Backbone as CSV, one residue per row, in Angstrom:
resi,resn,N_x,N_y,N_z,CA_x,CA_y,CA_z,C_x,C_y,C_z
1,UNK,-61.005,-59.343,26.356,-61.436,-59.153,27.812,-60.228,-59.425,28.758
2,UNK,-60.211,-58.479,29.582,-59.003,-58.430,30.714,-59.314,-59.424,31.719
3,UNK,-58.083,-60.171,32.069,-58.387,-61.096,33.204,-57.853,-60.644,34.522
4,UNK,-58.240,-61.167,35.522,-57.795,-60.679,36.910,-57.742,-61.958,37.655
5,UNK,-57.009,-61.764,38.873,-56.990,-62.977,39.681,-58.392,-63.626,39.970
6,UNK,-59.365,-62.643,40.123,-60.731,-63.369,40.355,-61.157,-63.897,39.223
7,UNK,-61.052,-63.631,38.010,-61.526,-64.248,36.794,-60.892,-65.592,36.607
8,UNK,-59.427,-65.535,36.637,-58.788,-66.809,36.460,-59.051,-67.826,37.424
9,UNK,-59.351,-67.473,38.758,-59.724,-68.317,39.722,-61.055,-68.888,39.434
10,UNK,-62.042,-68.128,38.943,-63.369,-68.713,38.515,-63.240,-69.717,37.565
11,UNK,-62.344,-69.316,36.483,-62.124,-70.284,35.381,-61.486,-71.671,36.053
12,UNK,-60.506,-71.646,36.842,-60.022,-72.788,37.376,-61.106,-73.664,38.097
13,UNK,-61.859,-72.913,38.827,-62.906,-73.644,39.689,-63.955,-74.332,38.689
14,UNK,-64.199,-73.764,37.596,-65.197,-74.351,36.540,-64.425,-75.471,35.935
15,UNK,-63.185,-75.326,35.565,-62.482,-76.378,34.757,-62.107,-77.632,35.779
16,UNK,-61.900,-77.533,36.863,-61.327,-78.326,37.858,-62.298,-79.007,38.706
17,UNK,-63.535,-78.587,38.665,-64.540,-78.844,39.524,-64.886,-80.546,39.655
18,UNK,-64.432,-81.126,38.649,-64.471,-82.657,38.682,-63.231,-83.407,39.095
19,UNK,-62.212,-82.571,39.459,-60.930,-83.148,39.798,-60.605,-82.745,41.238
20,UNK,-60.925,-81.613,41.699,-60.658,-81.249,43.020,-61.857,-80.558,43.813
21,UNK,-61.989,-80.589,45.076,-62.916,-79.816,45.765,-62.622,-78.334,45.708
22,UNK,-63.779,-77.601,45.581,-63.587,-76.099,45.325,-62.553,-75.319,46.324
23,UNK,-62.484,-75.668,47.553,-61.587,-75.053,48.473,-60.177,-75.348,48.032
24,UNK,-60.075,-76.605,47.648,-58.430,-77.012,47.345,-58.083,-76.306,45.951
25,UNK,-59.107,-76.069,44.954,-58.804,-75.284,43.884,-58.457,-73.840,44.196
26,UNK,-59.031,-73.368,45.083,-58.658,-72.038,45.619,-57.281,-71.984,46.274
27,UNK,-56.972,-73.083,47.089,-55.600,-73.126,47.567,-54.594,-73.252,46.437
28,UNK,-54.821,-74.120,45.537,-53.949,-74.381,44.378,-53.650,-73.016,43.625
29,UNK,-54.782,-72.158,43.401,-54.660,-70.961,42.877,-53.722,-69.998,43.608
30,UNK,-53.969,-69.953,44.873,-53.117,-69.096,45.738,-51.631,-69.512,45.641
31,UNK,-51.477,-70.827,45.475,-50.157,-71.369,45.287,-49.448,-70.774,44.167
32,UNK,-50.183,-70.916,43.034,-49.663,-70.415,41.708,-49.448,-68.946,41.684
33,UNK,-50.408,-68.036,42.312,-50.166,-66.747,42.347,-48.940,-66.322,43.164
34,UNK,-48.667,-67.043,44.219,-47.645,-66.858,45.186,-46.235,-67.265,44.520
35,UNK,-46.427,-68.356,43.691,-45.122,-68.793,42.966,-44.697,-67.822,41.790
36,UNK,-45.667,-67.456,41.078,-45.387,-66.624,39.978,-45.225,-65.251,40.220
37,UNK,-45.973,-64.596,41.039,-45.891,-63.147,41.381,-45.278,-62.827,42.700
38,UNK,-45.023,-63.900,43.529,-44.426,-63.750,44.834,-45.472,-62.956,45.931
39,UNK,-46.837,-63.030,45.478,-47.752,-62.383,46.249,-48.075,-63.043,47.538
40,UNK,-48.176,-62.301,48.601,-48.853,-62.873,49.736,-50.190,-63.108,49.702
41,UNK,-50.814,-63.795,50.754,-52.291,-64.017,50.610,-53.135,-62.779,50.664
42,UNK,-52.465,-61.825,51.488,-53.039,-60.529,51.602,-53.111,-59.725,50.269
43,UNK,-52.024,-59.700,49.650,-51.773,-59.165,48.214,-52.725,-59.825,47.209
44,UNK,-52.821,-61.082,47.127,-53.806,-61.823,46.362,-55.208,-61.269,46.661
45,UNK,-55.643,-60.982,47.772,-56.906,-60.423,47.992,-57.027,-58.964,47.555
46,UNK,-56.092,-58.283,47.899,-56.027,-56.776,47.478,-55.933,-56.510,46.078
47,UNK,-55.286,-57.452,45.376,-55.043,-57.133,43.783,-55.927,-58.128,43.027
48,UNK,-57.108,-58.682,43.664,-57.826,-59.788,42.827,-58.487,-59.285,41.743
49,UNK,-58.667,-57.903,41.649,-59.393,-57.441,40.453,-58.438,-56.550,39.330
50,UNK,-57.156,-56.603,39.812,-56.193,-55.970,38.942,-56.002,-56.873,37.598
51,UNK,-55.690,-56.061,36.511,-55.556,-56.656,35.314,-54.245,-57.545,35.342
52,UNK,-54.182,-58.818,34.784,-53.016,-59.604,34.804,-52.372,-59.443,33.432
53,UNK,-51.145,-59.670,33.439,-50.368,-59.700,32.002,-50.824,-60.976,31.225
54,UNK,-50.845,-60.807,29.881,-51.438,-61.930,29.090,-50.538,-63.052,29.306
55,UNK,-49.232,-62.890,29.422,-48.187,-63.936,29.516,-48.465,-64.848,30.817
56,UNK,-48.964,-64.152,31.901,-49.339,-64.889,33.044,-50.541,-65.672,32.737
57,UNK,-51.566,-65.141,32.218,-52.833,-65.676,32.027,-52.794,-66.948,31.237
58,UNK,-51.831,-66.737,30.149,-51.510,-68.080,29.298,-50.831,-69.086,30.001
59,UNK,-49.888,-68.739,30.868,-49.238,-69.797,31.735,-50.201,-70.291,32.616
60,UNK,-51.116,-69.624,33.233,-52.108,-70.076,34.242,-52.894,-71.150,33.501
61,UNK,-53.437,-70.759,32.351,-54.212,-71.821,31.574,-53.587,-73.043,31.381
62,UNK,-52.389,-72.967,30.953,-51.429,-74.121,30.820,-51.542,-75.020,32.004
63,UNK,-51.280,-74.375,33.285,-51.056,-74.974,34.377,-52.506,-75.787,34.756
64,UNK,-53.537,-75.080,34.577,-54.921,-75.555,34.709,-55.096,-76.945,33.757
65,UNK,-54.688,-76.834,32.582,-54.868,-77.937,31.719,-54.078,-79.236,32.249
66,UNK,-52.872,-78.985,32.872,-52.026,-80.054,33.415,-52.751,-80.593,34.647
67,UNK,-53.239,-79.752,35.434,-53.973,-80.017,36.623,-55.204,-80.992,36.261
68,UNK,-55.887,-80.600,35.305,-57.031,-81.239,34.787,-56.679,-82.662,34.374
69,UNK,-55.529,-82.966,33.811,-54.861,-84.136,33.603,-54.470,-85.178,34.709
70,UNK,-54.481,-84.386,35.966,-54.052,-85.120,37.190,-52.771,-84.985,37.643
71,UNK,-51.849,-84.034,37.072,-50.680,-83.867,37.476,-50.598,-83.079,38.788
72,UNK,-49.872,-83.228,39.775,-49.986,-82.482,41.120,-49.401,-81.170,40.807
73,UNK,-49.990,-80.111,41.376,-49.468,-78.667,41.195,-47.982,-78.513,41.648
74,UNK,-47.476,-79.312,42.668,-46.242,-79.274,43.084,-45.158,-79.742,42.009
75,UNK,-45.626,-80.580,41.268,-44.621,-81.018,40.152,-44.674,-80.005,39.078
76,UNK,-45.902,-79.418,38.832,-46.052,-78.407,37.735,-45.099,-77.197,37.963
77,UNK,-45.222,-76.599,39.293,-44.365,-75.496,39.471,-43.075,-75.724,39.995
78,UNK,-42.852,-77.104,40.316,-41.382,-77.495,40.718,-40.887,-77.333,42.039
79,UNK,-41.811,-77.048,42.959,-41.502,-76.823,44.391,-42.694,-76.901,45.407
80,UNK,-42.386,-77.019,46.527,-43.340,-77.168,47.494,-42.955,-76.484,48.811
81,UNK,-43.759,-76.457,49.844,-43.397,-75.934,51.220,-43.383,-76.969,52.072
82,UNK,-42.404,-77.183,53.043,-42.393,-78.239,54.000,-41.922,-77.470,55.307
83,UNK,-42.620,-77.496,56.440,-42.161,-76.909,57.696,-41.775,-75.333,57.546
84,UNK,-42.443,-74.818,56.623,-42.142,-73.393,56.421,-40.980,-73.030,55.631
85,UNK,-40.259,-74.092,55.054,-39.234,-73.858,54.035,-39.765,-74.330,52.606
86,UNK,-39.020,-73.846,51.667,-39.223,-74.065,50.305,-38.359,-75.035,49.763
87,UNK,-38.986,-76.087,49.057,-38.070,-77.198,48.447,-38.535,-77.420,46.990
88,UNK,-37.417,-77.653,46.105,-37.664,-78.077,44.755,-37.876,-79.457,44.852
89,UNK,-38.720,-79.922,43.955,-38.992,-81.331,43.764,-39.327,-81.578,42.291
90,UNK,-39.056,-82.829,41.945,-39.373,-83.374,40.634,-39.807,-84.779,40.552
91,UNK,-39.954,-85.552,39.505,-40.598,-86.851,39.585,-39.550,-87.927,40.196
92,UNK,-38.420,-87.480,40.464,-37.634,-88.468,41.225,-37.711,-88.341,42.780
93,UNK,-38.616,-87.550,43.217,-38.868,-87.303,44.760,-40.373,-87.299,45.028
94,UNK,-40.614,-87.772,46.250,-42.084,-87.578,46.590,-42.466,-86.118,47.031
95,UNK,-43.633,-85.961,46.889,-44.232,-84.685,47.538,-44.221,-84.783,48.987
96,UNK,-43.580,-83.978,49.699,-43.512,-84.064,51.244,-44.960,-83.898,51.797
97,UNK,-45.412,-84.436,52.637,-46.804,-84.455,53.310,-46.746,-83.750,54.572
98,UNK,-47.826,-83.182,55.049,-47.915,-82.548,56.442,-47.532,-83.472,57.353
99,UNK,-47.967,-84.764,57.252,-47.855,-85.682,58.472,-46.226,-85.864,58.707
100,UNK,-45.583,-85.887,57.700,-44.105,-86.055,57.869,-43.445,-84.826,58.636
101,UNK,-44.189,-83.641,58.426,-43.656,-82.549,59.270,-43.661,-82.857,60.907
102,UNK,-44.804,-83.542,61.245,-45.056,-84.061,62.530,-43.899,-84.758,63.020
103,UNK,-43.526,-85.869,62.085,-42.349,-86.712,62.539,-41.242,-85.906,62.810
104,UNK,-40.866,-84.981,61.906,-39.680,-83.982,62.132,-39.791,-83.170,63.525
105,UNK,-41.145,-82.676,63.809,-41.228,-82.031,65.118,-41.050,-82.940,66.411
106,UNK,-41.412,-84.220,66.115,-41.370,-85.209,67.216,-39.743,-85.511,67.489
107,UNK,-39.100,-85.617,66.224,-37.509,-85.781,66.456,-36.854,-84.675,67.165
108,UNK,-37.333,-83.499,66.635,-36.681,-82.204,67.235,-36.871,-82.017,68.806
109,UNK,-37.918,-82.762,69.262,-38.207,-82.675,70.482,-36.968,-83.426,71.467
110,UNK,-36.286,-84.403,70.774,-35.192,-85.046,71.377,-33.958,-84.680,70.919
111,UNK,-33.721,-83.555,70.035,-32.531,-83.293,69.520,-31.744,-82.248,70.417
112,UNK,-30.407,-82.501,70.524,-29.527,-81.812,71.473,-28.421,-81.314,70.637
113,UNK,-27.833,-80.254,71.066,-26.525,-79.744,70.527,-25.483,-80.742,70.200
114,UNK,-24.848,-80.862,69.180,-23.842,-81.707,68.914,-24.207,-83.183,68.531
115,UNK,-25.482,-83.456,68.369,-25.930,-84.800,67.919,-25.613,-85.049,66.462
116,UNK,-25.495,-86.182,65.976,-25.349,-86.477,64.674,-26.516,-87.475,64.212
117,UNK,-27.334,-86.992,63.219,-28.423,-87.505,62.781,-28.443,-88.041,61.329
118,UNK,-29.116,-89.098,61.133,-28.998,-89.818,59.707,-30.540,-89.832,59.285
119,UNK,-30.791,-89.339,58.066,-32.150,-89.477,57.472,-32.007,-90.567,56.324
120,UNK,-32.651,-91.619,56.459,-32.655,-92.750,55.490,-33.650,-92.586,54.571
121,UNK,-33.368,-92.630,53.148,-34.363,-92.405,52.056,-34.792,-91.015,52.088
122,UNK,-33.851,-90.135,51.899,-33.939,-88.570,52.135,-34.781,-88.063,51.085
123,UNK,-34.696,-88.539,49.728,-35.600,-87.902,48.744,-35.325,-86.451,48.471
124,UNK,-36.133,-85.610,48.613,-35.917,-84.075,48.463,-35.014,-83.610,49.275
125,UNK,-34.774,-84.367,50.530,-34.018,-83.812,51.639,-34.756,-82.910,52.566
126,UNK,-36.111,-83.035,52.402,-36.886,-82.142,53.228,-36.594,-82.498,54.719
127,UNK,-36.582,-83.666,55.151,-36.417,-84.157,56.541,-35.072,-83.658,57.103
128,UNK,-33.994,-84.031,56.263,-32.764,-83.816,56.670,-32.509,-82.126,56.861
129,UNK,-32.901,-81.664,55.787,-32.644,-80.149,55.831,-33.481,-79.388,56.843
130,UNK,-34.690,-79.724,57.173,-35.429,-79.094,58.245,-34.764,-79.356,59.511
131,UNK,-34.226,-80.511,59.722,-33.626,-80.848,60.968,-32.330,-80.077,61.101
132,UNK,-31.712,-80.013,60.126,-30.359,-79.165,60.144,-30.699,-77.600,60.248
133,UNK,-31.798,-77.124,59.842,-32.084,-75.757,59.773,-32.712,-75.414,61.268
134,UNK,-33.617,-76.286,61.803,-34.310,-75.912,63.027,-33.713,-76.671,64.062
135,UNK,-32.845,-77.704,63.963,-32.220,-78.245,65.248,-31.001,-77.517,65.938
136,UNK,-30.842,-77.906,67.104,-29.956,-77.105,67.921,-28.480,-77.419,67.680
137,UNK,-27.867,-76.829,66.472,-26.452,-77.179,66.131,-26.198,-78.656,66.130
138,UNK,-26.920,-79.434,65.330,-26.916,-80.785,64.919,-26.116,-80.994,63.760
139,UNK,-25.502,-82.288,63.529,-24.847,-82.645,62.343,-25.748,-83.609,61.627
140,UNK,-26.133,-83.402,60.393,-27.273,-84.214,59.702,-26.658,-84.759,58.308
141,UNK,-26.916,-86.076,58.022,-26.620,-86.787,56.958,-27.979,-87.122,56.267
142,UNK,-27.923,-87.397,54.883,-29.064,-87.894,54.273,-28.587,-88.919,53.207
143,UNK,-29.310,-90.103,53.284,-28.891,-91.212,52.496,-30.119,-91.366,51.334
144,UNK,-29.690,-91.895,50.253,-30.800,-92.218,49.355,-30.201,-93.063,48.211
145,UNK,-31.048,-94.094,47.668,-30.562,-95.027,46.590,-30.609,-94.360,45.253
146,UNK,-31.283,-93.243,45.128,-31.538,-92.445,43.808,-30.566,-91.252,43.680
147,UNK,-29.686,-91.365,42.626,-28.663,-90.363,42.408,-29.441,-89.081,41.959
148,UNK,-30.532,-89.231,41.401,-31.389,-88.071,40.791,-32.076,-87.419,42.060
149,UNK,-32.520,-88.072,42.965,-33.068,-87.370,44.209,-31.918,-86.683,44.954
150,UNK,-30.839,-87.208,44.991,-29.711,-86.692,45.792,-29.261,-85.397,45.091
151,UNK,-29.369,-85.310,43.792,-29.167,-83.956,43.185,-30.047,-82.758,43.650
152,UNK,-31.283,-83.301,43.619,-32.418,-82.272,44.104,-32.241,-81.859,45.717
153,UNK,-31.839,-82.989,46.375,-31.565,-82.774,47.870,-30.501,-81.733,48.079
154,UNK,-29.425,-81.890,47.305,-28.231,-81.093,47.597,-28.524,-79.554,47.037
155,UNK,-29.333,-79.382,46.047,-29.878,-77.969,45.733,-30.671,-77.521,46.703
156,UNK,-31.629,-78.275,47.392,-32.387,-77.777,48.434,-31.603,-77.378,49.679
157,UNK,-30.525,-78.130,49.887,-29.713,-77.745,51.154,-29.168,-76.277,50.815
158,UNK,-28.745,-76.069,49.512,-28.049,-74.849,49.278,-29.086,-73.812,49.378
159,UNK,-30.269,-73.947,48.814,-31.299,-72.838,48.722,-31.790,-72.421,50.188
160,UNK,-31.762,-73.476,50.947,-32.044,-73.209,52.422,-30.961,-72.940,53.363
161,UNK,-29.735,-72.723,52.796,-28.527,-72.429,53.515,-28.233,-73.327,54.659
162,UNK,-28.390,-74.517,54.316,-27.892,-75.645,55.489,-26.879,-76.502,54.871
163,UNK,-26.066,-77.005,55.903,-25.143,-78.011,55.687,-25.553,-79.414,55.879
164,UNK,-25.787,-80.155,54.930,-26.115,-81.640,55.174,-25.295,-82.374,54.201
165,UNK,-24.786,-83.414,54.729,-23.836,-84.455,53.962,-24.847,-85.568,53.285
166,UNK,-25.042,-85.343,52.083,-25.823,-86.233,51.236,-24.955,-87.275,50.570
167,UNK,-25.511,-88.554,50.484,-24.730,-89.642,49.840,-25.615,-90.841,49.430
168,UNK,-25.071,-91.552,48.464,-25.931,-92.774,48.017,-25.756,-93.851,49.025
169,UNK,-26.829,-94.553,49.157,-26.895,-95.825,50.023,-28.053,-96.696,49.766
170,UNK,-27.959,-97.909,49.652,-29.179,-98.899,49.624,-29.190,-99.537,51.022
171,UNK,-30.382,-99.167,51.724,-30.445,-99.729,53.090,-30.768,-101.206,52.847
172,UNK,-31.447,-101.731,51.817,-31.774,-102.867,51.739,-30.656,-103.929,51.398
173,UNK,-29.521,-103.233,51.124,-28.212,-104.002,50.829,-27.173,-103.723,51.868
174,UNK,-27.758,-103.132,52.989,-26.781,-102.867,54.151,-26.131,-101.516,54.256
175,UNK,-26.385,-100.766,53.056,-25.909,-99.395,53.190,-24.228,-99.402,53.415
176,UNK,-23.625,-100.305,52.809,-22.112,-100.163,52.949,-21.516,-98.796,52.808
177,UNK,-20.510,-98.456,53.588,-19.940,-97.229,53.575,-20.433,-96.061,54.517
178,UNK,-21.571,-96.460,55.096,-22.056,-95.370,56.088,-21.572,-95.840,57.233
179,UNK,-20.901,-94.917,58.047,-20.425,-95.213,59.389,-20.953,-94.325,60.413
180,UNK,-21.270,-95.085,61.590,-21.764,-94.307,62.675,-20.615,-93.850,63.604
181,UNK,-20.928,-93.609,64.827,-22.196,-93.752,65.311,-23.225,-92.395,65.202
182,UNK,-24.409,-92.819,65.066,-25.417,-91.729,64.931,-26.306,-91.670,66.216
183,UNK,-26.532,-90.553,66.657,-27.322,-90.319,67.903,-28.956,-90.426,67.690
184,UNK,-29.220,-90.167,66.337,-30.545,-90.457,65.910,-30.704,-90.706,64.442
185,UNK,-31.587,-91.799,64.168,-31.912,-92.190,62.774,-33.287,-91.891,62.522
186,UNK,-33.591,-91.214,61.351,-34.994,-90.863,61.060,-35.202,-91.487,59.688
187,UNK,-36.426,-91.941,59.300,-36.837,-92.477,58.157,-38.407,-92.337,57.959
188,UNK,-38.642,-92.086,56.505,-40.017,-92.278,56.072,-39.814,-93.221,54.893
189,UNK,-39.713,-94.358,55.191,-39.532,-95.402,53.980,-40.809,-95.747,53.172
190,UNK,-40.536,-96.428,52.149,-41.849,-97.000,51.502,-42.566,-97.886,52.307
191,UNK,-44.041,-97.739,52.356,-44.751,-98.584,53.351,-46.242,-98.873,52.892
192,UNK,-46.502,-98.326,51.627,-47.733,-98.554,51.138,-47.830,-99.926,50.395
193,UNK,-48.706,-100.729,50.792,-48.792,-102.342,50.185,-49.330,-101.965,48.820
194,UNK,-48.939,-103.019,47.843,-49.303,-103.012,46.477,-50.742,-103.113,46.370
195,UNK,-51.415,-103.911,47.327,-52.852,-103.903,47.333,-53.685,-102.760,47.658
196,UNK,-52.886,-101.749,48.275,-53.689,-100.513,48.670,-53.563,-99.535,47.475
197,UNK,-53.123,-99.882,46.402,-53.066,-98.899,45.258,-54.422,-98.535,44.960
198,UNK,-55.302,-99.312,44.938,-56.818,-99.181,44.331,-57.528,-98.039,45.172
199,UNK,-56.927,-97.693,46.390,-57.590,-96.550,47.294,-56.771,-95.401,47.047
200,UNK,-55.792,-95.212,46.200,-54.949,-94.214,46.225,-55.519,-93.317,45.004
201,UNK,-55.150,-91.942,45.117,-55.569,-90.988,44.054,-54.675,-91.317,42.788
202,UNK,-55.348,-91.011,41.570,-54.714,-91.243,40.398,-53.346,-90.354,40.296
203,UNK,-53.562,-89.188,40.662,-52.370,-88.396,40.616,-51.144,-88.798,41.285
204,UNK,-51.410,-89.533,42.351,-50.311,-90.123,43.162,-49.683,-91.383,42.298
205,UNK,-50.415,-92.202,41.882,-50.157,-93.277,41.115,-49.431,-92.895,39.879
206,UNK,-49.849,-91.788,39.121,-49.354,-91.743,37.853,-48.083,-90.706,37.819
207,UNK,-47.882,-90.073,39.014,-46.801,-89.017,38.918,-45.624,-89.135,40.028
208,UNK,-45.990,-89.821,41.256,-44.916,-89.859,42.157,-44.071,-91.222,42.126
209,UNK,-42.944,-91.212,42.411,-41.924,-92.317,42.117,-42.476,-93.578,42.942
210,UNK,-42.891,-94.786,42.162,-43.350,-95.835,42.859,-42.310,-96.392,43.767
211,UNK,-41.066,-96.439,43.470,-40.069,-97.022,44.373,-40.034,-96.175,45.754
212,UNK,-40.580,-95.167,45.815,-40.489,-94.444,47.105,-41.805,-94.657,47.793
213,UNK,-42.742,-95.355,47.304,-44.006,-95.518,47.787,-44.373,-96.986,48.201
214,UNK,-44.115,-97.992,47.397,-44.725,-99.303,47.562,-43.797,-100.387,47.993
215,UNK,-44.489,-101.263,48.759,-43.794,-102.410,49.018,-44.609,-103.729,48.776
216,UNK,-44.057,-104.773,48.703,-44.916,-106.128,48.357,-45.855,-106.562,49.512
217,UNK,-46.973,-106.962,49.199,-47.832,-107.417,50.211,-47.407,-108.546,51.055
218,UNK,-46.568,-109.398,50.639,-45.928,-110.532,51.326,-44.831,-110.059,52.095
219,UNK,-44.282,-108.876,52.189,-43.285,-108.488,53.021,-43.314,-106.978,53.087
220,UNK,-44.333,-106.395,53.774,-44.555,-104.953,53.722,-43.605,-104.280,54.858
221,UNK,-42.845,-105.032,55.571,-42.072,-104.439,56.519,-40.584,-104.405,56.149
222,UNK,-40.161,-104.856,54.868,-38.906,-105.086,54.642,-37.994,-104.016,54.748
223,UNK,-38.437,-102.765,54.711,-37.574,-101.451,55.002,-37.312,-101.172,56.372
224,UNK,-38.456,-101.522,57.201,-38.244,-101.325,58.705,-37.261,-102.528,59.247
225,UNK,-37.242,-103.704,58.647,-36.309,-104.708,58.934,-34.983,-104.208,58.781
226,UNK,-34.697,-103.855,57.591,-33.309,-103.307,57.236,-32.848,-102.165,57.945
227,UNK,-33.788,-101.147,58.322,-33.457,-99.869,59.025,-33.116,-100.260,60.531
228,UNK,-33.929,-101.308,61.096,-33.825,-101.845,62.379,-32.354,-102.437,62.429
229,UNK,-32.049,-103.268,61.661,-30.812,-104.036,61.606,-29.672,-102.858,61.441
230,UNK,-29.806,-102.024,60.616,-28.811,-100.992,60.413,-28.579,-100.143,61.689
231,UNK,-29.694,-99.758,62.315,-29.743,-99.012,63.558,-29.028,-99.687,64.661
232,UNK,-29.031,-101.114,64.747,-28.610,-101.753,65.928,-26.962,-101.706,65.879
233,UNK,-26.480,-101.424,64.627,-25.088,-101.428,64.492,-24.478,-100.093,64.284
234,UNK,-25.528,-98.958,63.983,-25.073,-97.717,63.689,-25.540,-96.583,64.608
235,UNK,-26.326,-96.901,65.593,-26.899,-96.121,66.641,-26.011,-96.046,67.851
236,UNK,-25.625,-95.081,68.441,-24.895,-94.994,69.668,-25.852,-95.691,70.802
237,UNK,-25.226,-96.148,71.986,-26.124,-96.560,72.989,-27.025,-95.579,73.436
238,UNK,-28.326,-95.824,73.586,-29.256,-94.892,73.975,-29.810,-93.919,72.783
239,UNK,-29.347,-94.333,71.651,-29.566,-93.616,70.382,-31.069,-93.734,70.254
240,UNK,-31.710,-92.877,69.324,-33.140,-92.983,68.941,-33.435,-93.200,67.498
241,UNK,-34.558,-94.037,67.325,-34.980,-94.168,65.963,-36.338,-93.771,65.743
242,UNK,-36.535,-93.000,64.815,-37.923,-92.383,64.417,-38.269,-92.860,63.167
243,UNK,-39.449,-93.456,63.049,-39.862,-93.790,61.543,-41.408,-93.505,61.452
244,UNK,-41.794,-93.249,60.222,-43.253,-93.037,59.794,-43.577,-94.385,59.337
245,UNK,-44.856,-94.763,59.604,-45.393,-96.094,59.325,-46.575,-96.161,58.674
246,UNK,-47.099,-97.361,58.068,-48.343,-97.588,57.604,-49.194,-97.698,58.773
247,UNK,-50.358,-97.022,58.731,-51.384,-96.929,59.956,-51.835,-98.430,60.152
248,UNK,-51.993,-99.110,59.198,-52.568,-100.628,59.323,-51.531,-101.552,60.000
249,UNK,-50.365,-101.087,60.063,-49.312,-102.048,60.642,-48.505,-101.462,61.836
250,UNK,-49.177,-100.612,62.498,-48.512,-100.224,63.778,-48.050,-101.436,64.633
251,UNK,-48.984,-102.286,64.963,-48.638,-103.404,65.939,-47.407,-104.190,65.401
252,UNK,-47.521,-104.496,64.231,-46.528,-105.303,63.474,-45.072,-104.589,63.542
253,UNK,-45.096,-103.224,63.238,-43.921,-102.566,63.191,-43.219,-102.450,64.458
254,UNK,-44.057,-102.169,65.584,-43.674,-102.105,66.963,-43.029,-103.434,67.390
255,UNK,-43.687,-104.517,67.103,-43.293,-105.789,67.386,-41.796,-106.098,66.769
256,UNK,-41.774,-105.677,65.472,-40.469,-106.012,64.685,-39.323,-105.332,65.505
257,UNK,-39.496,-104.051,65.880,-38.572,-103.219,66.569,-38.154,-103.751,67.985
258,UNK,-39.235,-104.235,68.648,-38.940,-104.850,69.836,-38.198,-106.182,69.768
259,UNK,-38.390,-107.007,68.819,-37.760,-108.245,68.590,-36.386,-107.971,68.094
260,UNK,-36.167,-106.823,67.405,-34.809,-106.487,67.034,-33.999,-105.997,68.117
261,UNK,-34.387,-105.803,69.218,-33.667,-105.566,70.385,-33.765,-103.979,70.850
262,UNK,-34.731,-103.317,70.376,-34.893,-101.950,70.871,-35.733,-101.800,72.058
263,UNK,-35.612,-100.819,72.769,-36.523,-100.618,74.016,-37.370,-99.318,73.907
264,UNK,-38.277,-99.115,74.856,-39.113,-97.979,74.930,-39.722,-97.693,73.443
265,UNK,-40.187,-98.699,72.795,-40.871,-98.539,71.577,-42.300,-97.912,71.766
266,UNK,-42.407,-96.560,71.120,-43.644,-95.857,71.381,-44.169,-95.299,70.264
267,UNK,-45.601,-95.303,70.027,-46.194,-94.861,68.955,-46.736,-93.705,69.115
268,UNK,-47.115,-92.750,67.935,-47.756,-91.417,68.091,-48.678,-91.280,66.857
269,UNK,-49.752,-90.719,67.009,-50.931,-90.547,65.985,-50.458,-89.256,65.244
270,UNK,-50.940,-89.174,63.956,-50.829,-88.015,63.244,-51.918,-87.096,63.454
271,UNK,-51.889,-85.841,62.649,-52.938,-84.845,62.810,-54.457,-85.443,62.591
272,UNK,-54.469,-86.470,61.876,-55.793,-87.069,61.509,-56.243,-88.079,62.514
273,UNK,-55.310,-88.399,63.542,-55.823,-89.338,64.639,-55.398,-90.792,64.143
274,UNK,-54.506,-90.902,63.117,-54.032,-92.275,62.633,-52.617,-92.669,63.280
275,UNK,-52.474,-93.862,63.592,-51.206,-94.354,64.014,-50.243,-94.162,62.905
276,UNK,-49.229,-93.303,63.032,-48.405,-92.840,61.910,-46.816,-92.884,62.305
277,UNK,-46.429,-92.858,63.437,-44.985,-92.677,63.833,-44.766,-93.752,65.071
278,UNK,-43.369,-94.109,64.989,-42.862,-94.906,66.097,-41.492,-94.422,66.443
279,UNK,-41.204,-94.397,67.793,-39.910,-93.983,68.248,-39.350,-95.228,69.138
280,UNK,-38.167,-95.581,68.834,-37.455,-96.581,69.613,-36.132,-96.150,70.068
281,UNK,-35.743,-96.833,71.110,-34.446,-96.477,71.794,-33.449,-97.669,71.561
282,UNK,-32.145,-97.371,71.208,-31.194,-98.415,71.043,-30.734,-98.640,72.518
283,UNK,-30.740,-99.957,72.817,-30.229,-100.614,74.080,-28.802,-100.240,74.345
284,UNK,-28.377,-100.456,75.408,-26.988,-99.998,75.922,-25.901,-100.701,75.343
285,UNK,-26.076,-101.572,74.229,-24.888,-102.448,73.859,-23.865,-101.437,73.290
286,UNK,-22.591,-101.991,73.184,-21.616,-101.122,72.697,-21.819,-100.996,71.080
287,UNK,-21.594,-99.699,70.604,-21.676,-99.396,69.228,-20.850,-100.427,68.437
288,UNK,-21.478,-100.838,67.378,-20.791,-101.809,66.364,-20.522,-103.143,66.835
289,UNK,-21.161,-103.643,67.991,-20.988,-104.897,68.425,-21.870,-105.838,67.807
């Protein structure tokens, strides 16, 4: 029996109905068709009854089998989209979220030509690379503790034709060797408390790197404390700090930044209406003092 985009999509809907909502299954199928055939959404519609090569059908069935086991489609095909750009990802990097695109857009509102920007915990490099690609002639650096993640980030910079300086650094240990001054620091650090695991999807817990997600319940702001301390000695006077946060800890995170000496601490909600981002300003102390 000949298979088409229509028939394999129906197969996926039937096989994955207990794993994903139907509309999400259709979106995943479109992503697969786009990745394998480089089809646009219009082409997917126009060619939905065309006969597919057997090799593709077999690969599609294999992908559906992995999806049924809970593996995220982004890890299966090895890439994802962020802010209109394509990024390679693997098990050493988180899957970029739409909310983080909002953080990048907020940062870009304050970006000016010649600024020096640091992304702490860069992972796949999606934040740093997007800022370098869309920013007004800014200089961007990306720091991460994972050498494997940095390999992915450097590849993503090359594929997106951007220049970003990536390097290793452990923010919890002071990130020795990273020199400022920076005009902006941006970070989406680990902020999910261990106790919040029970509400998370199995595919997140089973496949995304725990080190990039979770913090202990007894010290959920440890990364923000370290970032705040680093920023106080590495941000230029008037420099800006942008962070993504745990929606349940907005007040605590804002208080930490205020007590650390930052001014104009401002929160912003994400597209779901949840407190998700904070912006703070370095006071006018001399850099490095």
